[in-house]
PyMOL Python script that loads the backbone (N, CA, C, O; Angstrom):
from pymol import cmd

cmd.read_pdbstr("""\
ATOM      1  N   MET A   1      75.099 -22.918 -51.002  1.00  0.00           N
ATOM      2  CA  MET A   1      74.535 -22.914 -49.681  1.00  0.00           C
ATOM      3  C   MET A   1      74.936 -21.610 -48.986  1.00  0.00           C
ATOM      4  O   MET A   1      76.081 -21.173 -49.097  1.00  0.00           O
ATOM      5  N   GLY A   2      74.001 -20.997 -48.277  1.00  0.00           N
ATOM      6  CA  GLY A   2      74.268 -19.742 -47.599  1.00  0.00           C
ATOM      7  C   GLY A   2      74.959 -19.940 -46.260  1.00  0.00           C
ATOM      8  O   GLY A   2      75.062 -21.053 -45.742  1.00  0.00           O
ATOM      9  N   GLU A   3      75.424 -18.832 -45.723  1.00  0.00           N
ATOM     10  CA  GLU A   3      76.153 -18.878 -44.451  1.00  0.00           C
ATOM     11  C   GLU A   3      75.268 -19.379 -43.310  1.00  0.00           C
ATOM     12  O   GLU A   3      75.732 -20.141 -42.461  1.00  0.00           O
ATOM     13  N   ALA A   4      74.012 -18.966 -43.279  1.00  0.00           N
ATOM     14  CA  ALA A   4      73.108 -19.410 -42.208  1.00  0.00           C
ATOM     15  C   ALA A   4      72.886 -20.917 -42.277  1.00  0.00           C
ATOM     16  O   ALA A   4      72.830 -21.582 -41.243  1.00  0.00           O
ATOM     17  N   LYS A   5      72.762 -21.454 -43.470  1.00  0.00           N
ATOM     18  CA  LYS A   5      72.575 -22.901 -43.598  1.00  0.00           C
ATOM     19  C   LYS A   5      73.831 -23.648 -43.170  1.00  0.00           C
ATOM     20  O   LYS A   5      73.734 -24.703 -42.543  1.00  0.00           O
ATOM     21  N   ARG A   6      74.997 -23.124 -43.493  1.00  0.00           N
ATOM     22  CA  ARG A   6      76.247 -23.756 -43.060  1.00  0.00           C
ATOM     23  C   ARG A   6      76.350 -23.744 -41.531  1.00  0.00           C
ATOM     24  O   ARG A   6      76.733 -24.736 -40.910  1.00  0.00           O
ATOM     25  N   ARG A   7      75.999 -22.605 -40.947  1.00  0.00           N
ATOM     26  CA  ARG A   7      76.053 -22.492 -39.496  1.00  0.00           C
ATOM     27  C   ARG A   7      75.072 -23.458 -38.840  1.00  0.00           C
ATOM     28  O   ARG A   7      75.404 -24.108 -37.849  1.00  0.00           O
ATOM     29  N   ARG A   8      73.860 -23.550 -39.395  1.00  0.00           N
ATOM     30  CA  ARG A   8      72.849 -24.463 -38.855  1.00  0.00           C
ATOM     31  C   ARG A   8      73.331 -25.903 -38.945  1.00  0.00           C
ATOM     32  O   ARG A   8      73.141 -26.680 -38.009  1.00  0.00           O
ATOM     33  N   ALA A   9      73.946 -26.262 -40.052  1.00  0.00           N
ATOM     34  CA  ALA A   9      74.453 -27.626 -40.215  1.00  0.00           C
ATOM     35  C   ALA A   9      75.604 -27.896 -39.248  1.00  0.00           C
ATOM     36  O   ALA A   9      75.724 -29.003 -38.722  1.00  0.00           O
ATOM     37  N   ALA A  10      76.443 -26.903 -39.013  1.00  0.00           N
ATOM     38  CA  ALA A  10      77.592 -27.096 -38.132  1.00  0.00           C
ATOM     39  C   ALA A  10      77.174 -27.168 -36.660  1.00  0.00           C
ATOM     40  O   ALA A  10      77.720 -27.967 -35.898  1.00  0.00           O
ATOM     41  N   LEU A  11      76.209 -26.335 -36.259  1.00  0.00           N
ATOM     42  CA  LEU A  11      75.809 -26.282 -34.852  1.00  0.00           C
ATOM     43  C   LEU A  11      74.787 -27.348 -34.478  1.00  0.00           C
ATOM     44  O   LEU A  11      74.736 -27.770 -33.323  1.00  0.00           O
ATOM     45  N   GLY A  12      73.999 -27.776 -35.402  1.00  0.00           N
ATOM     46  CA  GLY A  12      72.992 -28.800 -35.124  1.00  0.00           C
ATOM     47  C   GLY A  12      71.918 -28.300 -34.186  1.00  0.00           C
ATOM     48  O   GLY A  12      71.249 -27.310 -34.482  1.00  0.00           O
ATOM     49  N   ASP A  13      71.739 -28.977 -33.047  1.00  0.00           N
ATOM     50  CA  ASP A  13      70.685 -28.612 -32.087  1.00  0.00           C
ATOM     51  C   ASP A  13      70.960 -27.295 -31.374  1.00  0.00           C
ATOM     52  O   ASP A  13      70.033 -26.672 -30.856  1.00  0.00           O
ATOM     53  N   GLN A  14      72.189 -26.869 -31.337  1.00  0.00           N
ATOM     54  CA  GLN A  14      72.554 -25.637 -30.637  1.00  0.00           C
ATOM     55  C   GLN A  14      72.238 -24.383 -31.458  1.00  0.00           C
ATOM     56  O   GLN A  14      72.358 -23.272 -30.941  1.00  0.00           O
ATOM     57  N   TYR A  15      71.840 -24.535 -32.711  1.00  0.00           N
ATOM     58  CA  TYR A  15      71.578 -23.387 -33.577  1.00  0.00           C
ATOM     59  C   TYR A  15      70.386 -22.588 -33.048  1.00  0.00           C
ATOM     60  O   TYR A  15      69.327 -23.153 -32.776  1.00  0.00           O
ATOM     61  N   GLY A  16      70.558 -21.304 -32.908  1.00  0.00           N
ATOM     62  CA  GLY A  16      69.495 -20.410 -32.452  1.00  0.00           C
ATOM     63  C   GLY A  16      69.406 -20.254 -30.953  1.00  0.00           C
ATOM     64  O   GLY A  16      68.662 -19.401 -30.469  1.00  0.00           O
ATOM     65  N   LYS A  17      70.146 -21.056 -30.201  1.00  0.00           N
ATOM     66  CA  LYS A  17      70.136 -20.929 -28.748  1.00  0.00           C
ATOM     67  C   LYS A  17      71.180 -19.906 -28.330  1.00  0.00           C
ATOM     68  O   LYS A  17      72.226 -19.758 -28.960  1.00  0.00           O
ATOM     69  N   GLU A  18      70.864 -19.205 -27.249  1.00  0.00           N
ATOM     70  CA  GLU A  18      71.807 -18.198 -26.756  1.00  0.00           C
ATOM     71  C   GLU A  18      73.025 -18.864 -26.138  1.00  0.00           C
ATOM     72  O   GLU A  18      72.925 -19.914 -25.503  1.00  0.00           O
ATOM     73  N   GLN A  19      74.149 -18.249 -26.330  1.00  0.00           N
ATOM     74  CA  GLN A  19      75.396 -18.738 -25.764  1.00  0.00           C
ATOM     75  C   GLN A  19      75.600 -18.117 -24.384  1.00  0.00           C
ATOM     76  O   GLN A  19      75.230 -16.963 -24.171  1.00  0.00           O
ATOM     77  N   PRO A  20      76.179 -18.858 -23.450  1.00  0.00           N
ATOM     78  CA  PRO A  20      76.478 -18.268 -22.136  1.00  0.00           C
ATOM     79  C   PRO A  20      77.610 -17.248 -22.249  1.00  0.00           C
ATOM     80  O   PRO A  20      78.368 -17.246 -23.218  1.00  0.00           O
ATOM     81  N   ILE A  21      77.708 -16.383 -21.243  1.00  0.00           N
ATOM     82  CA  ILE A  21      78.761 -15.370 -21.220  1.00  0.00           C
ATOM     83  C   ILE A  21      80.125 -16.034 -21.189  1.00  0.00           C
ATOM     84  O   ILE A  21      81.022 -15.661 -21.945  1.00  0.00           O
ATOM     85  N   ALA A  22      80.279 -17.002 -20.329  1.00  0.00           N
ATOM     86  CA  ALA A  22      81.518 -17.775 -20.215  1.00  0.00           C
ATOM     87  C   ALA A  22      81.136 -19.248 -20.110  1.00  0.00           C
ATOM     88  O   ALA A  22      80.049 -19.563 -19.626  1.00  0.00           O
ATOM     89  N   PRO A  23      81.990 -20.140 -20.545  1.00  0.00           N
ATOM     90  CA  PRO A  23      81.645 -21.562 -20.482  1.00  0.00           C
ATOM     91  C   PRO A  23      81.369 -22.064 -19.057  1.00  0.00           C
ATOM     92  O   PRO A  23      80.569 -22.981 -18.875  1.00  0.00           O
ATOM     93  N   TRP A  24      82.014 -21.480 -18.061  1.00  0.00           N
ATOM     94  CA  TRP A  24      81.834 -21.910 -16.683  1.00  0.00           C
ATOM     95  C   TRP A  24      80.715 -21.162 -15.963  1.00  0.00           C
ATOM     96  O   TRP A  24      80.422 -21.468 -14.808  1.00  0.00           O
ATOM     97  N   LEU A  25      80.078 -20.181 -16.625  1.00  0.00           N
ATOM     98  CA  LEU A  25      79.022 -19.368 -16.018  1.00  0.00           C
ATOM     99  C   LEU A  25      77.707 -19.609 -16.755  1.00  0.00           C
ATOM    100  O   LEU A  25      77.597 -19.261 -17.931  1.00  0.00           O
ATOM    101  N   PRO A  26      76.707 -20.195 -16.095  1.00  0.00           N
ATOM    102  CA  PRO A  26      75.466 -20.535 -16.799  1.00  0.00           C
ATOM    103  C   PRO A  26      74.489 -19.364 -16.936  1.00  0.00           C
ATOM    104  O   PRO A  26      73.299 -19.513 -16.660  1.00  0.00           O
ATOM    105  N   ILE A  27      74.984 -18.212 -17.357  1.00  0.00           N
ATOM    106  CA  ILE A  27      74.139 -17.031 -17.540  1.00  0.00           C
ATOM    107  C   ILE A  27      74.283 -16.576 -18.984  1.00  0.00           C
ATOM    108  O   ILE A  27      75.396 -16.423 -19.487  1.00  0.00           O
ATOM    109  N   THR A  28      73.144 -16.359 -19.651  1.00  0.00           N
ATOM    110  CA  THR A  28      73.194 -15.921 -21.042  1.00  0.00           C
ATOM    111  C   THR A  28      73.369 -14.405 -21.109  1.00  0.00           C
ATOM    112  O   THR A  28      73.245 -13.709 -20.101  1.00  0.00           O
ATOM    113  N   LYS A  29      73.652 -13.914 -22.289  1.00  0.00           N
ATOM    114  CA  LYS A  29      73.874 -12.479 -22.466  1.00  0.00           C
ATOM    115  C   LYS A  29      72.607 -11.679 -22.196  1.00  0.00           C
ATOM    116  O   LYS A  29      72.681 -10.593 -21.620  1.00  0.00           O
ATOM    117  N   SER A  30      71.451 -12.187 -22.596  1.00  0.00           N
ATOM    118  CA  SER A  30      70.209 -11.447 -22.341  1.00  0.00           C
ATOM    119  C   SER A  30      69.879 -11.426 -20.850  1.00  0.00           C
ATOM    120  O   SER A  30      69.348 -10.433 -20.352  1.00  0.00           O
ATOM    121  N   GLN A  31      70.186 -12.508 -20.129  1.00  0.00           N
ATOM    122  CA  GLN A  31      69.971 -12.505 -18.683  1.00  0.00           C
ATOM    123  C   GLN A  31      70.891 -11.498 -18.001  1.00  0.00           C
ATOM    124  O   GLN A  31      70.484 -10.834 -17.047  1.00  0.00           O
ATOM    125  N   ALA A  32      72.113 -11.380 -18.477  1.00  0.00           N
ATOM    126  CA  ALA A  32      73.043 -10.404 -17.912  1.00  0.00           C
ATOM    127  C   ALA A  32      72.560  -8.985 -18.183  1.00  0.00           C
ATOM    128  O   ALA A  32      72.671  -8.119 -17.315  1.00  0.00           O
ATOM    129  N   GLN A  33      72.027  -8.738 -19.374  1.00  0.00           N
ATOM    130  CA  GLN A  33      71.509  -7.402 -19.688  1.00  0.00           C
ATOM    131  C   GLN A  33      70.306  -7.071 -18.810  1.00  0.00           C
ATOM    132  O   GLN A  33      70.179  -5.942 -18.337  1.00  0.00           O
ATOM    133  N   THR A  34      69.424  -8.042 -18.589  1.00  0.00           N
ATOM    134  CA  THR A  34      68.268  -7.817 -17.717  1.00  0.00           C
ATOM    135  C   THR A  34      68.719  -7.524 -16.292  1.00  0.00           C
ATOM    136  O   THR A  34      68.175  -6.631 -15.641  1.00  0.00           O
ATOM    137  N   PHE A  35      69.709  -8.267 -15.801  1.00  0.00           N
ATOM    138  CA  PHE A  35      70.247  -8.034 -14.460  1.00  0.00           C
ATOM    139  C   PHE A  35      70.828  -6.626 -14.349  1.00  0.00           C
ATOM    140  O   PHE A  35      70.586  -5.932 -13.362  1.00  0.00           O
ATOM    141  N   MET A  36      71.582  -6.209 -15.341  1.00  0.00           N
ATOM    142  CA  MET A  36      72.170  -4.866 -15.322  1.00  0.00           C
ATOM    143  C   MET A  36      71.091  -3.783 -15.357  1.00  0.00           C
ATOM    144  O   MET A  36      71.209  -2.762 -14.679  1.00  0.00           O
ATOM    145  N   ARG A  37      70.042  -4.009 -16.145  1.00  0.00           N
ATOM    146  CA  ARG A  37      68.957  -3.030 -16.215  1.00  0.00           C
ATOM    147  C   ARG A  37      68.285  -2.879 -14.861  1.00  0.00           C
ATOM    148  O   ARG A  37      68.038  -1.755 -14.424  1.00  0.00           O
ATOM    149  N   TRP A  38      67.977  -3.998 -14.176  1.00  0.00           N
ATOM    150  CA  TRP A  38      67.319  -3.943 -12.866  1.00  0.00           C
ATOM    151  C   TRP A  38      68.219  -3.347 -11.797  1.00  0.00           C
ATOM    152  O   TRP A  38      67.757  -2.558 -10.972  1.00  0.00           O
ATOM    153  N   THR A  39      69.494  -3.711 -11.797  1.00  0.00           N
ATOM    154  CA  THR A  39      70.386  -3.169 -10.769  1.00  0.00           C
ATOM    155  C   THR A  39      70.632  -1.680 -10.975  1.00  0.00           C
ATOM    156  O   THR A  39      70.762  -0.938 -10.001  1.00  0.00           O
ATOM    157  N   THR A  40      70.697  -1.232 -12.221  1.00  0.00           N
ATOM    158  CA  THR A  40      70.866   0.198 -12.482  1.00  0.00           C
ATOM    159  C   THR A  40      69.633   0.966 -12.020  1.00  0.00           C
ATOM    160  O   THR A  40      69.754   2.028 -11.409  1.00  0.00           O
ATOM    161  N   ARG A  41      68.466   0.440 -12.305  1.00  0.00           N
ATOM    162  CA  ARG A  41      67.226   1.094 -11.862  1.00  0.00           C
ATOM    163  C   ARG A  41      67.160   1.138 -10.336  1.00  0.00           C
ATOM    164  O   ARG A  41      66.787   2.160  -9.760  1.00  0.00           O
ATOM    165  N   GLY A  42      67.517   0.041  -9.686  1.00  0.00           N
ATOM    166  CA  GLY A  42      67.512   0.002  -8.226  1.00  0.00           C
ATOM    167  C   GLY A  42      68.507   0.966  -7.613  1.00  0.00           C
ATOM    168  O   GLY A  42      68.239   1.567  -6.572  1.00  0.00           O
ATOM    169  N   THR A  43      69.660   1.114  -8.259  1.00  0.00           N
ATOM    170  CA  THR A  43      70.665   2.062  -7.777  1.00  0.00           C
ATOM    171  C   THR A  43      70.140   3.482  -7.835  1.00  0.00           C
ATOM    172  O   THR A  43      70.304   4.240  -6.879  1.00  0.00           O
ATOM    173  N   TRP A  44      69.511   3.856  -8.937  1.00  0.00           N
ATOM    174  CA  TRP A  44      68.980   5.214  -9.051  1.00  0.00           C
ATOM    175  C   TRP A  44      67.848   5.466  -8.058  1.00  0.00           C
ATOM    176  O   TRP A  44      67.719   6.570  -7.529  1.00  0.00           O
ATOM    177  N   ILE A  45      67.029   4.446  -7.804  1.00  0.00           N
ATOM    178  CA  ILE A  45      65.970   4.600  -6.799  1.00  0.00           C
ATOM    179  C   ILE A  45      66.596   4.804  -5.424  1.00  0.00           C
ATOM    180  O   ILE A  45      66.133   5.644  -4.652  1.00  0.00           O
ATOM    181  N   GLY A  46      67.640   4.046  -5.113  1.00  0.00           N
ATOM    182  CA  GLY A  46      68.333   4.208  -3.834  1.00  0.00           C
ATOM    183  C   GLY A  46      68.961   5.577  -3.680  1.00  0.00           C
ATOM    184  O   GLY A  46      68.908   6.169  -2.602  1.00  0.00           O
ATOM    185  N   ILE A  47      69.557   6.088  -4.753  1.00  0.00           N
ATOM    186  CA  ILE A  47      70.149   7.427  -4.709  1.00  0.00           C
ATOM    187  C   ILE A  47      69.063   8.478  -4.469  1.00  0.00           C
ATOM    188  O   ILE A  47      69.251   9.405  -3.681  1.00  0.00           O
ATOM    189  N   GLY A  48      67.933   8.328  -5.149  1.00  0.00           N
ATOM    190  CA  GLY A  48      66.825   9.269  -4.955  1.00  0.00           C
ATOM    191  C   GLY A  48      66.302   9.246  -3.530  1.00  0.00           C
ATOM    192  O   GLY A  48      66.041  10.297  -2.944  1.00  0.00           O
ATOM    193  N   LEU A  49      66.144   8.041  -2.964  1.00  0.00           N
ATOM    194  CA  LEU A  49      65.673   7.938  -1.581  1.00  0.00           C
ATOM    195  C   LEU A  49      66.679   8.526  -0.599  1.00  0.00           C
ATOM    196  O   LEU A  49      66.292   9.140   0.395  1.00  0.00           O
ATOM    197  N   MET A  50      67.960   8.341  -0.873  1.00  0.00           N
ATOM    198  CA  MET A  50      68.989   8.905  -0.003  1.00  0.00           C
ATOM    199  C   MET A  50      68.943  10.436  -0.041  1.00  0.00           C
ATOM    200  O   MET A  50      69.116  11.079   0.994  1.00  0.00           O
ATOM    201  N   ILE A  51      68.716  11.018  -1.201  1.00  0.00           N
ATOM    202  CA  ILE A  51      68.621  12.484  -1.318  1.00  0.00           C
ATOM    203  C   ILE A  51      67.406  12.999  -0.565  1.00  0.00           C
ATOM    204  O   ILE A  51      67.485  14.008   0.137  1.00  0.00           O
ATOM    205  N   VAL A  52      66.276  12.303  -0.711  1.00  0.00           N
ATOM    206  CA  VAL A  52      65.060  12.719   0.007  1.00  0.00           C
ATOM    207  C   VAL A  52      65.277  12.627   1.514  1.00  0.00           C
ATOM    208  O   VAL A  52      64.870  13.528   2.248  1.00  0.00           O
ATOM    209  N   LEU A  53      65.903  11.566   1.982  1.00  0.00           N
ATOM    210  CA  LEU A  53      66.192  11.429   3.408  1.00  0.00           C
ATOM    211  C   LEU A  53      67.138  12.518   3.887  1.00  0.00           C
ATOM    212  O   LEU A  53      66.942  13.084   4.963  1.00  0.00           O
ATOM    213  N   TRP A  54      68.157  12.814   3.100  1.00  0.00           N
ATOM    214  CA  TRP A  54      69.107  13.852   3.487  1.00  0.00           C
ATOM    215  C   TRP A  54      68.423  15.216   3.572  1.00  0.00           C
ATOM    216  O   TRP A  54      68.655  15.972   4.515  1.00  0.00           O
ATOM    217  N   ILE A  55      67.582  15.530   2.587  1.00  0.00           N
ATOM    218  CA  ILE A  55      66.862  16.812   2.610  1.00  0.00           C
ATOM    219  C   ILE A  55      65.949  16.878   3.833  1.00  0.00           C
ATOM    220  O   ILE A  55      65.853  17.916   4.488  1.00  0.00           O
ATOM    221  N   THR A  56      65.285  15.775   4.133  1.00  0.00           N
ATOM    222  CA  THR A  56      64.397  15.750   5.300  1.00  0.00           C
ATOM    223  C   THR A  56      65.174  15.995   6.587  1.00  0.00           C
ATOM    224  O   THR A  56      64.772  16.815   7.412  1.00  0.00           O
ATOM    225  N   ILE A  57      66.267  15.298   6.757  1.00  0.00           N
ATOM    226  CA  ILE A  57      67.042  15.447   7.996  1.00  0.00           C
ATOM    227  C   ILE A  57      67.733  16.801   8.060  1.00  0.00           C
ATOM    228  O   ILE A  57      67.785  17.416   9.125  1.00  0.00           O
ATOM    229  N   ARG A  58      68.260  17.269   6.949  1.00  0.00           N
ATOM    230  CA  ARG A  58      69.067  18.497   6.939  1.00  0.00           C
ATOM    231  C   ARG A  58      68.223  19.761   7.023  1.00  0.00           C
ATOM    232  O   ARG A  58      68.574  20.683   7.760  1.00  0.00           O
ATOM    233  N   PHE A  59      67.128  19.823   6.290  1.00  0.00           N
ATOM    234  CA  PHE A  59      66.367  21.080   6.202  1.00  0.00           C
ATOM    235  C   PHE A  59      65.018  21.030   6.898  1.00  0.00           C
ATOM    236  O   PHE A  59      64.662  21.983   7.591  1.00  0.00           O
ATOM    237  N   ILE A  60      64.271  19.979   6.746  1.00  0.00           N
ATOM    238  CA  ILE A  60      62.926  19.922   7.315  1.00  0.00           C
ATOM    239  C   ILE A  60      62.987  19.578   8.806  1.00  0.00           C
ATOM    240  O   ILE A  60      62.234  20.138   9.602  1.00  0.00           O
ATOM    241  N   GLY A  61      63.874  18.665   9.182  1.00  0.00           N
ATOM    242  CA  GLY A  61      63.990  18.242  10.578  1.00  0.00           C
ATOM    243  C   GLY A  61      64.239  19.370  11.557  1.00  0.00           C
ATOM    244  O   GLY A  61      63.535  19.454  12.562  1.00  0.00           O
ATOM    245  N   PRO A  62      65.216  20.249  11.313  1.00  0.00           N
ATOM    246  CA  PRO A  62      65.451  21.348  12.252  1.00  0.00           C
ATOM    247  C   PRO A  62      64.260  22.290  12.390  1.00  0.00           C
ATOM    248  O   PRO A  62      64.084  22.914  13.436  1.00  0.00           O
ATOM    249  N   GLY A  63      63.454  22.397  11.363  1.00  0.00           N
ATOM    250  CA  GLY A  63      62.261  23.250  11.448  1.00  0.00           C
ATOM    251  C   GLY A  63      61.240  22.719  12.433  1.00  0.00           C
ATOM    252  O   GLY A  63      60.447  23.489  12.976  1.00  0.00           O
ATOM    253  N   PHE A  64      61.244  21.422  12.673  1.00  0.00           N
ATOM    254  CA  PHE A  64      60.335  20.813  13.630  1.00  0.00           C
ATOM    255  C   PHE A  64      60.959  20.648  15.004  1.00  0.00           C
ATOM    256  O   PHE A  64      60.333  20.101  15.912  1.00  0.00           O
ATOM    257  N   GLY A  65      62.196  21.121  15.163  1.00  0.00           N
ATOM    258  CA  GLY A  65      62.859  21.017  16.450  1.00  0.00           C
ATOM    259  C   GLY A  65      63.569  19.691  16.641  1.00  0.00           C
ATOM    260  O   GLY A  65      63.856  19.304  17.775  1.00  0.00           O
ATOM    261  N   TRP A  66      63.860  18.983  15.553  1.00  0.00           N
ATOM    262  CA  TRP A  66      64.545  17.705  15.655  1.00  0.00           C
ATOM    263  C   TRP A  66      66.052  17.872  15.750  1.00  0.00           C
ATOM    264  O   TRP A  66      66.775  16.875  15.764  1.00  0.00           O
ATOM    265  N   TRP A  67      66.543  19.094  15.813  1.00  0.00           N
ATOM    266  CA  TRP A  67      67.985  19.310  15.808  1.00  0.00           C
ATOM    267  C   TRP A  67      68.642  18.723  17.042  1.00  0.00           C
ATOM    268  O   TRP A  67      69.832  18.409  17.016  1.00  0.00           O
ATOM    269  N   THR A  68      67.885  18.568  18.132  1.00  0.00           N
ATOM    270  CA  THR A  68      68.483  18.018  19.349  1.00  0.00           C
ATOM    271  C   THR A  68      68.756  16.524  19.175  1.00  0.00           C
ATOM    272  O   THR A  68      69.635  15.984  19.848  1.00  0.00           O
ATOM    273  N   LEU A  69      68.035  15.854  18.300  1.00  0.00           N
ATOM    274  CA  LEU A  69      68.281  14.436  18.055  1.00  0.00           C
ATOM    275  C   LEU A  69      69.524  14.222  17.216  1.00  0.00           C
ATOM    276  O   LEU A  69      70.173  13.181  17.321  1.00  0.00           O
ATOM    277  N   VAL A  70      69.867  15.208  16.375  1.00  0.00           N
ATOM    278  CA  VAL A  70      71.008  15.054  15.462  1.00  0.00           C
ATOM    279  C   VAL A  70      72.304  15.420  16.180  1.00  0.00           C
ATOM    280  O   VAL A  70      73.329  14.779  15.947  1.00  0.00           O
ATOM    281  N   ASP A  71      72.289  16.407  17.024  1.00  0.00           N
ATOM    282  CA  ASP A  71      73.519  16.855  17.708  1.00  0.00           C
ATOM    283  C   ASP A  71      73.941  15.903  18.717  1.00  0.00           C
ATOM    284  O   ASP A  71      74.952  16.119  19.385  1.00  0.00           O
TER     285      ASP A  71
END
""", "prot")
cmd.dss("prot")
cmd.show_as("cartoon", "prot")
cmd.util.cbc("prot")
cmd.orient("prot")
């Protein structure tokens, strides 16, 4: 008997199902990876928007006479 068959016999209905990260946390490893992927993407979008806002306020704003609002 092969290792996969032994594992299937030992696990029964649980065979092939994803295991949670921790027994007390009902989140699977693939769900955690998806969460990390989305949060990383959102972080980079936020950083990009912050840079665009900073460039607008720092360089473009004074050209339009907005410097009195910043001081």
